[in-house]
N, C-alpha and C positions, 0 to 999 in steps of 0.2 A: 846211847843217849833219850834225852825226855823229851815229848813234842807232843806238844801243846796243839787243843785244836777240840773246836765248841766245847770249852768250859773244861775239857776232862785231858789229863795226861797219860798218855801213850808211854812206858818205857820199848827200846826200840836198843836194840846185840848182833853184831854180827858177827856169826858165828864165824862164817868163810865167805871167802869168794860166795859163796851162791846158799848158802843158809843162814837167813833170821829168824830170832823173837821177837817178838814184837807181840806184848802186855803177854807171857805167857808161852807162848801157839808159838809153835819151834815152826815156820813158812820158809823153801824149797825154792828156791828156784831155775834149771837150764838156763842158765839166760846165753845169749849170744849177743854182739857189739854189734851196732849200726851206722855206726864210720860219724854218728854226733853226739850227745848230749846221752841218751836213750839208750835203752840196749829194750828186743827180743825177752817174752819171758814165756819159758814151756808152761802151762802146770796142767793140774786133770782142768782142768773147766777149758783150757786152747792156751797158744798165743797171746799175748798179750802183751802188746806194746806202751813202757813205761817209762816214759821223763820223770830226772829231778833234778833241780837245781835247787843250790843254797846261796842266798844273800845273805851276807852276816848275820840274824836270831833270828832266819824264816825260813824255812825250805816247804816251795812249793813243789805239787806234787803232778804228773798228767796219765792218768791210770784207763788204760779203753779208751772209751769217754769220757772217767769225773776230770774234776779235777780240786787239786786235795791242797790247800791249805794248812802248813802249823810254826808254830809260833817253838825256840825252842827254846829249852827254860834249862837256868840252876838245879844243883841237888835244892839248891835253899827254897826259892818260888817256884819249882814246884812240891813242896812239903807245904808251905801255907794255896795251894790252890787248892789240892787236894784236900785240906781237913775245911777249908773254905767252901771248898763247893763241891762234892763230894756225892755223888749222883744224880751233881745237879750239870743237865745245859744249857749253854749261850749259843749265841746267832753267831758263825764263821766274818760278819761281814751284817749291814744294812740290807737286810728286803726286805721280801715279802712273803707268810706264811702259805705257802700253796697245795698246804698240806699235814693234817693232820692221822694219827695211823693209831693214833694208844686215847686210853679215857684214865681221868685218875680210878684205882682203884685196879685198875691190869694188871697180870702177871707177863713180863717179857721176858726175855733170850737175848742174852748177850751177842750183837751184830741187830739185832733187826729195828729195819725203822718205824722212826716216832714223827717226825715231823721234818719237811722238807720245807726250807727259807730261798727264793729267788734271787739271785742278787746277781747281777751286773748276764743276764739273758744266761746264764752257766743254774743247775739250781742243788744247793747241799741240803742231805739228807745227814741229820743228828743220828745220829744211833746211839740203844743202851748201850751202855759205856761196860754192865754187869749184866745178868738176871737180877732180879726183881722183880716189884709193884711200884707203878706211878704210882709217886706222893703228890707229888703238886706239880697239874701243868696250869703255867700261860701264860695262854697265845687261845686263839682258829683261824681257821686259814679266812687268811685277807688281811691279819692283822702287820702294818709294820715294827717291826725288830732294828735290836744295834744285837754286840756287845755286851755286857755288862750284866745284868738278872740276870738269871737263869729263866727260861725256859718252862723245863720243865725237869722235876725231881725223880731220880729213880732212888726206892731205898732198899740195900742189898739184899737176894732171897734172905741169906742165915738172920738180919733183922724182924723182916717183915714177918716170918715164924715164931720171931719169940712176944 
């Protein structure tokens, strides 16, 4: 399954009832049903309560105290998104930028928090989709943003060295 969030398309593959691969990274958890639409996951970081729901082409996840909203994309749509937004991250929904932790030229690691957008009393962190260098940054703290234009663009580490 391909899921889009904040301008980045993630590849998620279920390998077994307790193992998934997310963007090439193996994720394994022992899970115990909670009798609801969620489950508890035992991970090295401790036990985390997880709820996942799908409605049409949307996937909503609550992982601990973090809310995530994804759009399911077809292979054709994902290919277009990858080519037009390669390394670019957009706001997941309209909101206000509350934190910017990088500047143009900074080296970043995959998963590193770059920008936080607050929307509907929730913080949505935009994280680096890959190791690389910040090529452009179009926002500052306090800016109002929405889905569409890239707020930050990361150039892949291999390209940045060339």
